C-alpha positions as CSV (number, residue, x, y, z in Angstrom):
1,M,127.1,72.3,158.1
2,E,124.3,74.6,159.6
3,K,121.2,75.4,157.8
4,R,120.9,79.1,156.8
5,T,118.1,81.1,156.0
6,F,118.1,83.0,152.9
7,T,115.8,84.9,150.7
8,P,116.7,83.8,147.1
9,N,114.8,87.2,145.4
10,G,113.9,85.4,142.3
11,L,117.1,83.4,141.5
12,A,117.0,80.6,138.9
13,T,117.7,76.7,139.4
14,A,115.9,73.7,137.8
15,I,114.5,70.3,138.6
16,G,117.4,68.2,137.6
17,S,116.8,65.7,134.8
18,M,118.2,66.6,131.4
19,P,117.8,64.3,128.1
20,H,121.8,64.2,127.4
21,T,123.8,61.3,127.8
22,D,127.3,63.0,128.2
23,P,127.6,64.1,131.8
24,V,130.3,66.6,130.9
25,E,128.1,68.4,128.4
26,A,125.1,68.3,130.5
27,C,126.8,69.8,133.6
28,S,128.6,72.4,131.3
29,I,124.9,73.6,130.1
30,A,123.4,73.7,133.6
31,L,126.3,75.5,135.2
32,A,126.4,78.1,132.1
33,N,122.7,78.8,132.7
34,L,122.3,78.4,136.7
35,K,125.1,80.3,137.9
36,D,123.7,81.0,141.4
37,I,122.1,77.8,142.1
38,P,123.3,75.3,139.8
39,V,121.8,71.8,139.9
40,W,123.4,68.3,139.1
41,P,121.9,66.9,136.0
42,Q,120.1,63.4,136.3
43,L,120.6,61.4,133.0
44,P,117.8,58.8,132.5
45,N,118.6,58.4,128.6
46,R,122.3,57.6,129.6
47,S,121.2,54.3,131.4
48,F,118.2,52.9,132.9
49,L,120.4,52.9,136.1
50,E,119.6,56.6,136.1
51,N,115.9,56.2,136.1
52,M,114.5,58.2,139.1
53,Y,113.7,55.1,140.9
54,A,116.8,52.8,140.1
55,Q,119.0,55.7,140.6
56,Y,118.3,55.7,144.4
57,S,117.7,51.9,144.9
58,E,121.1,50.6,145.5
59,G,121.2,49.2,149.0
60,L,117.4,48.8,149.5
61,P,116.7,45.6,151.0
62,G,115.5,42.9,148.3
63,I,115.9,45.2,145.5
64,V,116.2,43.9,142.0
65,I,116.8,45.6,138.8
66,T,116.2,43.3,135.6
67,G,115.6,45.0,132.1
68,D,113.5,47.9,132.6
69,R,112.1,46.8,136.1
70,V,112.7,47.7,139.4
71,Y,111.3,45.7,142.1
72,I,111.6,44.1,145.7
73,D,111.7,40.5,145.9
74,R,109.9,39.5,149.0
75,S,110.2,35.8,148.4
76,V,113.6,35.8,150.0
77,D,114.3,36.5,153.7
78,L,114.7,40.3,154.0
79,S,115.4,40.2,157.7
80,E,119.1,40.7,157.8
81,P,118.9,43.4,155.1
82,L,116.5,45.3,156.9
83,Q,118.3,44.9,160.0
84,R,121.5,46.4,158.4
85,L,119.5,49.2,157.1
86,Y,118.1,50.1,160.5
87,E,121.6,49.9,162.1
88,A,122.9,52.3,159.7
89,Y,119.7,54.5,160.2
90,L,120.4,54.7,163.9
91,K,124.1,55.1,163.7
92,K,123.6,57.8,160.4
93,D,126.0,55.8,158.7
94,I,125.4,57.6,155.3
95,D,128.6,56.1,153.6
96,K,127.1,52.8,153.2
97,Y,124.1,54.6,151.1
98,A,126.5,56.5,148.8
99,I,125.1,57.1,145.3
100,S,127.6,55.5,142.8
101,P,129.0,57.0,139.4
102,E,127.0,54.0,137.5
103,N,123.8,55.4,139.0
104,A,124.5,59.2,139.0
105,A,127.2,60.0,136.5
106,G,126.1,63.8,136.3
107,L,126.1,63.8,140.2
108,H,129.8,62.6,140.1
109,Q,130.7,64.8,137.1
110,F,129.1,67.8,138.8
111,L,131.0,67.2,142.2
112,K,134.4,67.3,140.0
113,Q,133.5,70.2,137.4
114,M,131.4,72.8,139.3
115,P,133.0,76.1,140.5
116,R,132.1,77.5,143.9
117,P,128.6,78.8,143.5
118,N,127.5,82.4,144.0
119,F,124.5,81.5,146.3
120,A,123.7,77.6,146.8
121,V,123.9,74.4,145.2
122,K,121.0,72.1,144.5
123,G,120.3,68.3,144.4
124,Q,117.3,66.2,144.3
125,I,116.0,62.8,145.1
126,T,112.9,60.5,144.4
127,G,110.3,61.0,147.1
128,P,109.0,58.0,149.1
129,I,105.4,58.3,147.7
130,S,106.2,58.2,144.2
131,F,109.0,55.6,144.7
132,G,106.8,53.5,146.9
133,L,104.0,53.5,144.3
134,L,105.8,52.7,141.3
135,V,108.3,50.2,142.5
136,T,106.5,47.0,143.6
137,D,107.2,43.7,145.1
138,Q,107.5,40.4,142.7
139,D,103.6,40.2,142.7
140,R,103.6,43.8,141.5
141,R,102.1,45.3,144.5
142,S,103.3,48.6,145.3
143,I,105.5,48.7,148.4
144,L,103.9,51.7,149.9
145,Y,101.1,49.3,151.1
146,D,103.5,47.3,152.9
147,E,104.0,49.1,156.2
148,T,107.5,47.5,156.7
149,L,108.9,48.3,153.3
150,A,107.3,51.8,153.3
151,D,109.1,52.5,156.4
152,A,112.3,50.8,155.2
153,L,112.0,52.9,151.9
154,A,111.7,56.2,153.7
155,K,114.7,55.4,156.0
156,H,116.7,54.5,153.0
157,L,116.1,57.6,151.0
158,R,116.8,59.4,153.9
159,L,120.4,58.0,154.1
160,K,120.6,58.8,150.3
161,A,119.6,62.2,150.7
162,A,121.9,63.0,153.9
163,W,124.8,61.4,151.7
164,Q,124.0,63.7,148.7
165,E,124.0,66.6,150.8
166,R,127.3,66.0,152.5
167,E,128.6,65.7,149.1
168,L,127.1,68.9,147.7
169,A,128.1,70.8,151.0
170,K,131.9,70.2,149.8
171,L,131.0,72.8,147.1
172,S,128.9,75.4,149.1
173,P,127.7,75.9,152.6
174,N,124.2,76.5,151.0
175,T,122.6,73.4,150.0
176,I,119.0,72.5,148.7
177,I,117.8,69.2,148.2
178,F,114.4,68.6,146.6
179,I,112.4,65.4,146.7
180,D,110.6,64.7,143.5
181,E,107.1,63.8,144.0
182,P,105.2,63.3,140.6
183,Y,102.7,60.7,141.8
184,L,101.2,63.1,144.0
185,V,98.9,64.1,141.5
186,S,96.9,61.2,142.5
187,L,96.8,62.1,146.1
188,G,93.1,61.9,147.4
189,S,91.9,59.6,144.6
190,A,90.5,56.4,144.8
191,F,93.6,54.9,143.1
192,V,95.9,55.9,145.8
193,P,94.2,55.4,149.3
194,L,96.7,57.1,151.5
195,S,95.8,59.4,154.3
196,N,97.6,62.7,154.7
197,D,99.3,61.7,157.6
198,T,100.9,58.9,156.0
199,V,102.1,61.1,153.2
200,I,103.4,64.0,155.6
201,K,105.0,61.2,157.9
202,L,106.9,59.6,154.9
203,I,108.2,62.8,153.4
204,N,109.3,64.2,156.9
205,E,111.3,61.1,157.5
206,V,113.2,61.4,154.2
207,I,114.1,64.9,154.8
208,G,114.5,64.8,158.3
209,G,118.3,64.1,158.1
210,L,119.0,67.2,156.1
211,K,120.6,70.2,157.6
212,G,120.5,72.6,154.7
213,L,117.3,73.8,153.0
214,K,114.7,70.9,151.8
215,G,112.1,71.3,149.2
216,I,109.4,69.3,147.2
217,H,108.7,69.1,143.4
218,C,105.2,68.0,142.1
219,C,104.9,68.7,138.3
220,G,101.2,68.4,138.1
221,N,98.3,69.7,140.5
222,T,97.9,68.4,143.8
223,D,96.6,69.2,147.6
224,W,99.2,71.6,148.3
225,S,97.9,72.0,151.8
226,V,99.3,68.6,152.7
227,L,102.7,69.5,151.3
228,M,102.9,73.0,153.1
229,N,102.2,70.9,156.3
230,T,105.4,68.8,155.9
231,S,108.7,70.2,157.3
232,I,109.8,71.5,153.8
233,D,111.3,75.0,153.2
234,I,110.6,75.3,149.5
235,L,107.6,74.4,147.6
236,N,108.1,73.8,143.7
237,F,105.2,73.7,141.6
238,D,104.3,73.8,137.9
239,A,103.1,77.5,137.7
240,Y,103.0,77.6,133.8
241,N,100.2,74.9,133.5
242,Y,98.7,75.1,137.2
243,G,99.4,78.9,138.2
244,E,96.0,79.3,139.9
245,S,96.3,76.3,142.0
246,L,98.1,77.7,144.9
247,A,95.5,80.4,145.3
248,L,93.0,77.8,146.6
249,Y,95.0,77.4,149.7
250,P,95.6,81.2,151.0
251,S,95.7,80.4,154.8
252,E,98.1,77.5,154.5
253,L,100.2,79.7,152.0
254,K,100.3,82.5,154.5
255,A,101.3,80.1,157.4
256,F,103.9,78.4,155.0
257,L,105.3,81.9,154.0
258,K,105.3,83.1,157.7
259,R,107.5,80.2,158.9
260,G,110.2,81.2,156.1
261,G,108.9,79.4,153.4
262,I,109.9,79.7,149.6
263,I,107.8,79.4,146.6
264,A,109.7,77.9,143.5
265,F,107.5,79.2,140.6
266,G,107.9,76.5,137.7
267,I,107.0,79.3,135.1
268,V,109.0,78.0,132.2
269,P,107.4,75.2,130.3
270,S,109.2,71.9,130.1
271,E,107.3,71.0,126.9
272,E,108.9,71.3,123.5
273,N,106.1,73.0,121.6
274,S,105.5,75.6,124.4
275,L,109.1,76.4,124.5
276,E,109.1,77.2,120.8
277,K,106.6,79.9,121.3
278,E,107.3,81.3,124.5
279,T,109.4,84.6,125.3
280,V,110.8,86.3,128.4
281,P,108.1,89.1,128.4
282,K,105.2,86.6,128.2
283,L,106.4,84.4,130.9
284,L,107.0,87.4,133.0
285,D,103.7,88.5,132.5
286,R,102.2,85.0,133.2
287,L,104.2,85.1,136.7
288,Q,103.2,88.6,137.6
289,Q,99.5,87.7,137.0
290,I,100.0,84.6,139.3
291,M,101.6,86.7,142.0
292,R,98.8,89.3,141.8
293,L,96.1,86.7,142.1
294,L,97.8,85.4,145.3
295,S,98.3,89.0,146.5
296,G,94.6,89.4,145.9
297,K,94.2,86.4,148.4
298,G,96.0,88.4,151.2
299,I,99.5,87.3,150.4
300,S,102.0,89.8,151.0
301,Y,103.4,90.6,147.4
302,D,106.7,91.9,148.8
303,I,107.0,88.4,150.7
304,L,106.4,86.6,147.5
305,L,109.1,88.6,145.8
306,E,111.7,88.0,148.4
307,R,110.8,84.3,148.9
308,C,110.4,83.1,145.4
309,L,112.7,81.0,143.1
310,I,112.4,80.5,139.2
311,T,112.6,77.3,137.8
312,P,111.1,75.2,134.6
313,S,107.7,73.4,135.3
314,C,109.4,70.0,135.2
315,G,112.4,68.1,134.6
316,L,113.6,68.3,131.0
317,A,114.7,64.6,130.0
318,S,111.7,63.9,127.9
319,I,112.5,66.7,125.4
320,S,115.6,67.4,123.0
321,P,119.0,68.5,124.0
322,Q,118.1,71.8,122.2
323,A,114.9,72.4,123.9
324,A,116.3,71.5,127.2
325,T,119.1,74.1,126.8
326,R,116.5,76.7,125.7
327,A,114.5,75.9,128.8
328,L,117.5,76.6,131.2
329,E,118.2,79.9,128.9
330,L,114.7,81.1,129.6
331,T,114.8,80.3,133.2
332,S,117.9,82.3,133.5
333,E,116.8,85.2,131.5
334,V,113.2,85.3,133.3
335,S,115.0,85.3,136.8
336,R,117.4,88.1,135.7
337,E,114.7,90.3,134.1
338,F,112.4,89.6,137.2
339,R,115.1,90.5,139.6
340,R,116.0,93.5,137.7
341,S,112.3,95.0,137.3
342,H,111.9,94.7,141.0
343,N,115.1,95.9,142.0
344,L,116.0,92.7,143.5
345,I,119.7,92.6,142.1
């Protein structure tokens, strides 16, 4: 599968998580509302194994899942498991790092249920920074601060992402894989003493094995310049709550767009109360204000129109199934009206 360059022109997609427990129902709702770029549903309410950290932990050296905790047991000898991981990494043996139906019922149902999409198909995986900060060793020390484990984690996630991409490519030649990095909101704080170079290195390692488009999603505010200096193709941000934040990085944004980058505007809220009061016209107006703000910083408005996606602001697992359906309906409707009003259809 060759990486293809395309202009999304305001098409709709989503982050991935949904509140449902029935994978058939969740896939049906996603497919009904995201016809051009459907996404497989993560279902953390179905099982703890579909928690965004447990979900991709199968095969990670030393991994232990007990109750509602995921951790690495460093009290045992990890030399052989680490050696097997590095051998698989060097051989690109992604079959050993498949994501099982027990850990991703939505993915496996999606692979069976989805018709051929019109444009592309999207998947997602937890990013190395968030995974490495939340998952600890047996002494509750984040594995991200262990150089050996951090490197192993990035290579592990790389193999998982490549396996997922290969399976999705059976549905469409155009694939998009996002890495989800909620903990990047803490980047630069005293609580997360990581250098920008380390963040970039680990993210690039994970997405380095992908052939299709690769993106990153952060649901809060962060230093977007760091992310635009990785090798991602798509930057997805919470435009509903932090719409002005990208305007702080005009030079980096110009460079990102110049190399073909795409901005995924998370303009549809993922909070239940906000969803109840929002309408398509109000969200379109909010999106237009953000684009005008960026245009005022010297960013080409025409390029923004061509290189944009429309998404919810974050995953939808924490709200009711009815609200999640509403969020995807709004995302589809905002995208359709945005494309119609700008003659992008």
